[in-house]
KEKEDREN-597898 format. One record per residue (C-alpha): residue in one letter; x, y, z. Coordinates in Angstrom, 3 decimals, always signed. Layout:
N
{zase 'a', {X, Y, Z}};
...
***
This chain:
353
{zase 'm', {+0.000, +0.000, +0.000}};
{zase 'd', {+1.471, +3.357, -1.049}};
{zase 'l', {-0.679, +6.420, -0.474}};
{zase 'r', {+2.033, +9.041, -0.537}};
{zase 'n', {+1.481, +10.070, -4.149}};
{zase 's', {-2.241, +9.389, -4.429}};
{zase 'l', {-3.486, +11.979, -1.912}};
{zase 'd', {-3.094, +15.711, -1.375}};
{zase 'k', {-1.590, +15.041, +2.045}};
{zase 'a', {-0.215, +12.053, +3.880}};
{zase 'p', {-2.709, +9.856, +5.738}};
{zase 'v', {-2.687, +9.694, +9.535}};
{zase 'g', {-2.001, +6.400, +11.297}};
{zase 'v', {-3.882, +4.963, +14.266}};
{zase 'i', {-2.414, +1.963, +16.109}};
{zase 'g', {-5.069, -0.016, +17.948}};
{zase 'a', {-8.617, -0.733, +16.820}};
{zase 'g', {-10.323, -0.860, +20.194}};
{zase 's', {-13.282, +1.335, +21.062}};
{zase 'f', {-11.216, +4.476, +21.618}};
{zase 'g', {-8.827, +3.820, +18.732}};
{zase 't', {-11.792, +3.456, +16.400}};
{zase 'a', {-13.371, +6.652, +17.743}};
{zase 'v', {-10.088, +8.531, +17.232}};
{zase 'a', {-9.772, +7.133, +13.710}};
{zase 'n', {-13.267, +8.383, +12.868}};
{zase 'l', {-12.402, +11.833, +14.208}};
{zase 'l', {-9.198, +11.999, +12.191}};
{zase 'a', {-10.998, +10.720, +9.086}};
{zase 'e', {-13.097, +13.893, +8.996}};
{zase 'n', {-9.931, +15.756, +7.979}};
{zase 's', {-7.790, +13.222, +6.111}};
{zase 'r', {-7.298, +9.620, +5.060}};
{zase 'v', {-6.612, +7.313, +8.035}};
{zase 'i', {-4.838, +3.958, +8.196}};
{zase 'l', {-6.180, +1.983, +11.175}};
{zase 'y', {-3.932, -0.827, +12.411}};
{zase 's', {-5.011, -3.984, +14.217}};
{zase 'n', {-2.685, -6.926, +14.796}};
{zase 'r', {-5.601, -9.319, +14.287}};
{zase 's', {-6.068, -10.193, +10.628}};
{zase 'e', {-9.606, -11.464, +11.220}};
{zase 'a', {-10.596, -8.100, +12.721}};
{zase 'v', {-9.141, -6.280, +9.721}};
{zase 'd', {-10.995, -8.538, +7.282}};
{zase 'k', {-14.239, -7.906, +9.164}};
{zase 'm', {-13.706, -4.142, +9.160}};
{zase 'k', {-13.063, -4.179, +5.428}};
{zase 'a', {-16.119, -6.295, +4.719}};
{zase 'e', {-18.609, -4.672, +7.103}};
{zase 'r', {-17.152, -1.140, +7.365}};
{zase 's', {-17.772, -1.214, +11.108}};
{zase 'n', {-15.885, -2.104, +14.274}};
{zase 'i', {-17.019, -2.585, +17.894}};
{zase 'g', {-20.392, -1.075, +17.141}};
{zase 'q', {-18.982, +1.942, +15.311}};
{zase 'q', {-19.416, +2.624, +11.617}};
{zase 'l', {-16.096, +3.324, +9.909}};
{zase 'h', {-15.709, +6.604, +8.042}};
{zase 'e', {-15.171, +6.145, +4.322}};
{zase 'n', {-11.646, +7.608, +4.692}};
{zase 'i', {-10.495, +4.795, +7.019}};
{zase 'i', {-8.316, +2.002, +5.615}};
{zase 'p', {-7.935, -1.000, +7.976}};
{zase 't', {-4.657, -2.936, +7.928}};
{zase 'n', {-2.611, -5.442, +9.904}};
{zase 'n', {+0.619, -4.496, +8.119}};
{zase 'i', {+2.917, -2.367, +10.282}};
{zase 'q', {+4.651, -0.818, +7.288}};
{zase 'd', {+1.360, +0.453, +5.881}};
{zase 'i', {+1.468, +2.816, +8.846}};
{zase 't', {+5.166, +3.623, +9.063}};
{zase 'd', {+5.783, +4.009, +5.297}};
{zase 'n', {+2.761, +6.210, +4.585}};
{zase 'c', {+2.089, +8.193, +7.764}};
{zase 'y', {+4.393, +10.667, +9.455}};
{zase 'l', {+1.758, +11.412, +12.155}};
{zase 'i', {+0.734, +8.381, +14.231}};
{zase 'f', {-1.745, +8.016, +17.124}};
{zase 'p', {-1.261, +4.842, +19.240}};
{zase 'a', {-4.476, +4.050, +21.163}};
{zase 'l', {-3.518, +0.940, +23.130}};
{zase 's', {-4.003, -0.475, +26.608}};
{zase 's', {-1.018, +0.177, +28.856}};
{zase 'd', {-0.183, -3.519, +29.236}};
{zase 'k', {+0.199, -3.907, +25.450}};
{zase 'f', {+1.827, -0.557, +24.749}};
{zase 'r', {+5.532, -1.346, +25.083}};
{zase 't', {+5.470, -4.629, +23.166}};
{zase 't', {+3.439, -3.065, +20.347}};
{zase 'i', {+5.781, -0.082, +20.085}};
{zase 'q', {+8.736, -2.471, +20.067}};
{zase 'g', {+7.180, -4.154, +17.027}};
{zase 'f', {+6.870, -0.807, +15.235}};
{zase 'a', {+10.294, +0.509, +16.314}};
{zase 'p', {+12.432, -0.978, +13.478}};
{zase 'h', {+10.177, +0.723, +10.914}};
{zase 'l', {+9.944, +4.144, +12.548}};
{zase 'k', {+12.122, +7.097, +11.523}};
{zase 'p', {+13.270, +10.212, +13.395}};
{zase 'd', {+10.887, +12.393, +11.359}};
{zase 'h', {+7.777, +10.564, +12.580}};
{zase 'i', {+5.475, +12.270, +15.088}};
{zase 'i', {+3.744, +10.037, +17.649}};
{zase 'i', {+0.835, +11.282, +19.786}};
{zase 'h', {-0.377, +8.519, +22.095}};
{zase 'c', {-3.861, +8.236, +23.634}};
{zase 't', {-3.121, +5.817, +26.494}};
{zase 'k', {-4.047, +6.719, +30.090}};
{zase 'g', {-1.930, +4.206, +31.947}};
{zase 'f', {+1.541, +3.484, +33.310}};
{zase 'd', {+4.181, +1.086, +32.044}};
{zase 'i', {+5.593, -0.754, +35.061}};
{zase 'h', {+8.865, -2.635, +35.225}};
{zase 'k', {+8.140, -5.777, +37.215}};
{zase 'e', {+9.563, -9.221, +37.738}};
{zase 'd', {+8.478, -12.016, +35.414}};
{zase 'g', {+5.411, -13.856, +36.653}};
{zase 't', {+4.065, -10.932, +38.666}};
{zase 's', {+0.871, -9.029, +37.893}};
{zase 'l', {-0.133, -5.375, +38.217}};
{zase 'v', {-3.213, -6.526, +40.114}};
{zase 'd', {-1.110, -8.411, +42.700}};
{zase 'k', {-1.346, -6.640, +46.083}};
{zase 'd', {+2.157, -7.843, +46.980}};
{zase 'l', {+3.691, -6.252, +43.876}};
{zase 'k', {+6.674, -4.116, +44.865}};
{zase 'i', {+6.992, -0.819, +42.961}};
{zase 's', {+9.437, +2.067, +43.199}};
{zase 'l', {+9.055, +5.355, +41.340}};
{zase 's', {+11.926, +4.409, +39.027}};
{zase 'd', {+9.823, +1.435, +37.845}};
{zase 'v', {+6.990, +3.710, +36.661}};
{zase 'k', {+7.057, +5.077, +33.102}};
{zase 't', {+4.579, +7.133, +31.141}};
{zase 'm', {+3.802, +6.145, +27.566}};
{zase 's', {+5.794, +9.031, +26.106}};
{zase 'q', {+8.814, +7.791, +28.049}};
{zase 'v', {+8.258, +4.312, +26.609}};
{zase 'i', {+8.209, +5.722, +23.067}};
{zase 'l', {+11.452, +7.617, +23.685}};
{zase 'e', {+13.084, +4.514, +25.186}};
{zase 'e', {+12.020, +2.082, +22.469}};
{zase 't', {+12.195, +4.134, +19.245}};
{zase 'c', {+14.243, +6.760, +17.445}};
{zase 'v', {+11.268, +9.145, +17.447}};
{zase 'k', {+11.827, +12.377, +19.382}};
{zase 'r', {+8.702, +14.399, +18.535}};
{zase 'v', {+6.284, +12.798, +20.975}};
{zase 'g', {+2.950, +13.958, +22.374}};
{zase 'c', {-0.150, +12.689, +24.112}};
{zase 'm', {-3.888, +13.214, +23.737}};
{zase 's', {-5.802, +13.381, +27.009}};
{zase 'g', {-8.930, +14.861, +28.545}};
{zase 'p', {-12.641, +14.121, +29.061}};
{zase 'n', {-12.914, +11.861, +26.023}};
{zase 'l', {-15.332, +8.987, +26.669}};
{zase 'a', {-15.138, +6.730, +23.625}};
{zase 'r', {-18.862, +6.047, +23.367}};
{zase 'e', {-19.802, +9.724, +23.417}};
{zase 'i', {-17.251, +10.503, +20.700}};
{zase 'a', {-18.540, +7.536, +18.693}};
{zase 'n', {-22.049, +8.962, +19.042}};
{zase 'l', {-20.848, +12.251, +17.487}};
{zase 'q', {-21.325, +14.232, +20.686}};
{zase 'p', {-19.239, +17.402, +21.231}};
{zase 'a', {-16.080, +17.136, +23.315}};
{zase 'a', {-12.713, +18.766, +23.954}};
{zase 't', {-9.250, +17.325, +24.351}};
{zase 'v', {-5.674, +18.317, +25.160}};
{zase 'i', {-2.677, +17.670, +22.933}};
{zase 'a', {+0.433, +17.862, +25.112}};
{zase 's', {+4.043, +17.907, +23.977}};
{zase 'k', {+7.326, +19.674, +24.632}};
{zase 'f', {+7.267, +20.579, +20.941}};
{zase 'd', {+4.863, +23.244, +19.678}};
{zase 'e', {+5.060, +21.593, +16.251}};
{zase 'v', {+3.579, +18.380, +17.651}};
{zase 'i', {+0.703, +20.300, +19.229}};
{zase 'r', {+0.032, +22.131, +15.959}};
{zase 'e', {+0.121, +18.942, +13.889}};
{zase 'g', {-2.118, +17.109, +16.345}};
{zase 'e', {-4.638, +19.936, +16.492}};
{zase 's', {-4.711, +20.296, +12.712}};
{zase 'a', {-5.294, +16.565, +12.294}};
{zase 'i', {-8.061, +16.003, +14.829}};
{zase 'r', {-9.846, +19.303, +15.466}};
{zase 's', {-13.371, +19.399, +14.054}};
{zase 'k', {-16.782, +20.949, +14.611}};
{zase 'r', {-17.376, +18.349, +17.326}};
{zase 'l', {-13.927, +18.313, +18.965}};
{zase 'q', {-12.207, +21.374, +20.417}};
{zase 'v', {-8.448, +21.064, +21.012}};
{zase 'y', {-6.176, +22.797, +23.524}};
{zase 'g', {-2.396, +22.630, +23.799}};
{zase 'n', {-0.117, +22.066, +26.796}};
{zase 'n', {+3.686, +21.858, +26.858}};
{zase 'd', {+3.850, +19.905, +30.146}};
{zase 'i', {+3.379, +16.431, +28.691}};
{zase 'y', {+4.535, +14.563, +31.803}};
{zase 's', {+2.004, +16.264, +34.080}};
{zase 'v', {-0.797, +15.813, +31.546}};
{zase 'e', {+0.022, +12.108, +31.352}};
{zase 'l', {-0.008, +11.820, +35.153}};
{zase 'a', {-3.392, +13.544, +35.276}};
{zase 'g', {-4.875, +11.089, +32.778}};
{zase 'v', {-3.660, +8.077, +34.733}};
{zase 'l', {-4.072, +9.052, +38.380}};
{zase 'k', {-7.725, +10.004, +37.991}};
{zase 'n', {-8.541, +6.334, +37.293}};
{zase 's', {-8.509, +5.535, +41.017}};
{zase 'm', {-11.096, +8.227, +41.700}};
{zase 'a', {-13.330, +6.901, +38.924}};
{zase 'l', {-13.449, +3.552, +40.745}};
{zase 'a', {-14.424, +5.285, +43.966}};
{zase 'a', {-17.060, +7.333, +42.122}};
{zase 'g', {-18.559, +4.199, +40.631}};
{zase 'a', {-18.761, +2.707, +44.107}};
{zase 'l', {-20.672, +5.772, +45.319}};
{zase 'g', {-23.015, +5.525, +42.356}};
{zase 'g', {-23.495, +1.818, +42.972}};
{zase 'l', {-24.604, +2.585, +46.523}};
{zase 'g', {-27.189, +4.997, +45.164}};
{zase 'f', {-25.732, +8.209, +46.576}};
{zase 'g', {-26.309, +11.554, +44.882}};
{zase 'q', {-24.412, +14.595, +43.697}};
{zase 'n', {-23.459, +15.952, +47.133}};
{zase 'a', {-21.402, +12.836, +47.788}};
{zase 'm', {-19.996, +12.877, +44.246}};
{zase 'a', {-18.914, +16.513, +44.536}};
{zase 'f', {-17.234, +15.672, +47.855}};
{zase 'l', {-15.342, +12.829, +46.237}};
{zase 'i', {-14.250, +14.778, +43.152}};
{zase 't', {-12.961, +17.818, +45.030}};
{zase 'r', {-11.097, +15.791, +47.650}};
{zase 'g', {-9.934, +13.398, +44.943}};
{zase 'i', {-8.308, +16.122, +42.850}};
{zase 'g', {-6.329, +17.097, +45.951}};
{zase 'e', {-5.046, +13.561, +46.421}};
{zase 'i', {-3.901, +13.098, +42.860}};
{zase 'i', {-2.272, +16.553, +42.782}};
{zase 'r', {-0.276, +15.739, +45.935}};
{zase 'l', {+0.717, +12.387, +44.481}};
{zase 'a', {+1.641, +13.826, +41.078}};
{zase 't', {+3.693, +16.601, +42.670}};
{zase 'a', {+5.646, +13.996, +44.615}};
{zase 'm', {+6.258, +12.209, +41.310}};
{zase 'g', {+7.695, +15.364, +39.751}};
{zase 'g', {+4.557, +16.741, +38.085}};
{zase 'n', {+3.164, +20.278, +38.120}};
{zase 'k', {-0.257, +20.918, +39.651}};
{zase 'n', {-1.220, +23.468, +36.982}};
{zase 'a', {-1.901, +20.693, +34.458}};
{zase 'f', {-4.504, +19.249, +36.844}};
{zase 'l', {-6.610, +22.399, +36.889}};
{zase 'g', {-7.645, +22.183, +33.222}};
{zase 'l', {-9.307, +19.706, +30.876}};
{zase 'a', {-6.688, +16.980, +31.301}};
{zase 'g', {-7.075, +17.100, +35.086}};
{zase 'i', {-10.328, +18.269, +36.625}};
{zase 'g', {-12.132, +17.979, +33.272}};
{zase 'd', {-11.242, +14.327, +32.816}};
{zase 'l', {-11.910, +13.619, +36.495}};
{zase 'v', {-15.448, +15.028, +36.287}};
{zase 'a', {-16.230, +13.048, +33.135}};
{zase 't', {-15.012, +9.705, +34.437}};
{zase 'c', {-16.480, +10.180, +37.918}};
{zase 't', {-19.967, +11.038, +36.698}};
{zase 's', {-20.489, +8.770, +33.696}};
{zase 'p', {-21.528, +5.104, +33.739}};
{zase 'l', {-19.861, +4.955, +30.301}};
{zase 's', {-16.479, +4.998, +32.054}};
{zase 'r', {-15.003, +1.519, +32.393}};
{zase 'n', {-13.491, +2.421, +35.770}};
{zase 'y', {-16.808, +3.798, +37.043}};
{zase 't', {-18.494, +0.551, +36.002}};
{zase 'v', {-15.977, -1.525, +37.987}};
{zase 'g', {-16.588, +0.605, +41.089}};
{zase 'a', {-20.353, +0.234, +40.720}};
{zase 'r', {-20.028, -3.539, +40.434}};
{zase 'l', {-17.882, -3.637, +43.590}};
{zase 'a', {-20.594, -1.708, +45.438}};
{zase 'k', {-23.161, -4.286, +44.303}};
{zase 'g', {-21.125, -7.019, +46.005}};
{zase 'e', {-19.170, -8.546, +43.114}};
{zase 't', {-15.610, -9.612, +43.859}};
{zase 'i', {-12.733, -8.069, +41.965}};
{zase 'e', {-11.780, -11.531, +40.710}};
{zase 'h', {-15.229, -12.009, +39.149}};
{zase 'i', {-15.170, -8.528, +37.628}};
{zase 'i', {-11.776, -9.115, +36.015}};
{zase 'a', {-12.806, -12.578, +34.777}};
{zase 't', {-15.961, -11.238, +33.130}};
{zase 's', {-14.434, -8.093, +31.590}};
{zase 's', {-12.985, -7.922, +28.085}};
{zase 'e', {-9.985, -6.022, +29.461}};
{zase 'v', {-8.858, -4.951, +32.922}};
{zase 'a', {-9.886, -1.385, +33.777}};
{zase 'e', {-6.804, +0.798, +34.158}};
{zase 'g', {-8.060, +1.965, +37.555}};
{zase 'i', {-7.521, -1.435, +39.164}};
{zase 'k', {-3.834, -1.236, +38.290}};
{zase 't', {-3.621, +2.487, +39.035}};
{zase 'v', {-4.919, +2.014, +42.598}};
{zase 'n', {-2.215, -0.548, +43.324}};
{zase 'i', {+0.525, +1.626, +41.821}};
{zase 's', {-0.715, +4.843, +43.467}};
{zase 'k', {-0.981, +3.213, +46.887}};
{zase 'k', {+2.597, +2.018, +46.765}};
{zase 'i', {+3.967, +5.333, +45.503}};
{zase 's', {+2.035, +7.273, +48.160}};
{zase 'e', {+3.487, +5.022, +50.856}};
{zase 's', {+7.035, +5.438, +49.553}};
{zase 'k', {+6.595, +9.237, +49.390}};
{zase 'n', {+4.591, +9.514, +52.650}};
{zase 'i', {+1.670, +11.216, +50.872}};
{zase 'r', {-1.815, +11.369, +52.457}};
{zase 't', {-4.241, +9.601, +50.107}};
{zase 'p', {-7.236, +8.404, +52.177}};
{zase 'i', {-9.526, +7.831, +49.160}};
{zase 'i', {-6.906, +5.809, +47.297}};
{zase 'd', {-6.056, +3.902, +50.491}};
{zase 'n', {-9.668, +2.899, +51.037}};
{zase 'i', {-10.503, +1.924, +47.457}};
{zase 'y', {-7.290, -0.153, +47.596}};
{zase 'k', {-8.634, -1.923, +50.690}};
{zase 'v', {-11.952, -2.546, +48.940}};
{zase 'i', {-10.192, -4.165, +45.969}};
{zase 'y', {-7.330, -5.973, +47.669}};
{zase 'e', {-8.328, -6.468, +51.312}};
{zase 'd', {-12.076, -7.205, +51.094}};
{zase 'l', {-13.129, -4.019, +52.879}};
{zase 's', {-16.784, -3.326, +52.167}};
{zase 'v', {-17.633, -0.184, +50.195}};
{zase 'e', {-19.951, +0.876, +53.037}};
{zase 'k', {-17.139, +0.706, +55.615}};
{zase 'a', {-14.784, +2.572, +53.289}};
{zase 'l', {-17.319, +5.370, +52.961}};
{zase 'q', {-17.856, +5.433, +56.731}};
{zase 'y', {-14.113, +5.864, +57.238}};
{zase 'l', {-13.972, +8.766, +54.775}};
{zase 'm', {-16.924, +10.485, +56.436}};
{zase 'e', {-15.165, +10.280, +59.813}};
{zase 'y', {-11.712, +11.238, +58.476}};
{zase 'r', {-10.383, +14.614, +59.671}};
{zase 'w', {-9.622, +16.292, +56.340}};
{zase 'g', {-8.337, +19.651, +57.644}};
{zase 'q', {-8.209, +22.613, +55.247}};
{zase 'd', {-10.371, +22.874, +52.144}};
{zase 'a', {-8.451, +23.084, +48.839}};
{zase 'd', {-5.181, +22.336, +50.630}};
{zase 'y', {-3.586, +21.473, +47.295}};
{zase 'v', {-3.708, +25.026, +45.836}};
***
């Protein structure tokens, strides 16, 4: 496949044909041709035949493929939309075909964790130090020759985007050129785009909010209303800001779309995978049953484990994270976790400003 001479401009590549990858591909396809990569040949054949994927119709400008070089040879701008546990190995597969002039803007809200063979990110006994924790942009820089790296983050629920509802997102990168290219590629009448040069903090914001989405789902599952949800969100943003600051992030990134915006969306929508897990916990399901009956593990389950261990190593107060950790890993009931938080002496309001 060679599209370089057959179009007015180069197509954009999307790596990962999950629900969010497909939604991103459809957004990009409003402005240019898109090559959508899946490593499963049967999924590609189905997309070509049915022009749909995971309940989403494919824009006429989308070309499905399972050939890595279709992406790397034809696209200089590439959007990986992968789960965190598959990110490094997939990027390693693309690395030999990537060139220094490629631009990669990832869409993954998760951490890459260095761990011993045979251990799992949902193992409560997993030992983690801060040096073991990498963001996806750091993975790209470690595994490839690409230097112009960015991320896309914000209140971007895949199903709402797939349903053509309006939204906004943040393109973050140290390079203004990456922000400009990303905005030009994906901005449309239904997606507003903002830039941010603090990519590390934006990545932290996208990941750390996952724990709060689990807690929010648990509140929703218990049937509580907006007073309780507002309490959780405002105290939750404080926890993740303190944690991110200890990890080297800047709190300013948490006060915009990528921080508080994403937190509100995931804490108030049953469309959020993390919210759904929290709601199921509140209904009495075990975490083992939830994981066994889910198509993929919600990032929040891993994020809680990682955040708890980092907060302990940095001596950071994170009572919400601590209690949702106990619900998942120590069989604490959601009701008792809530009781603890209601009796906890919080101190000053907005103590993270």
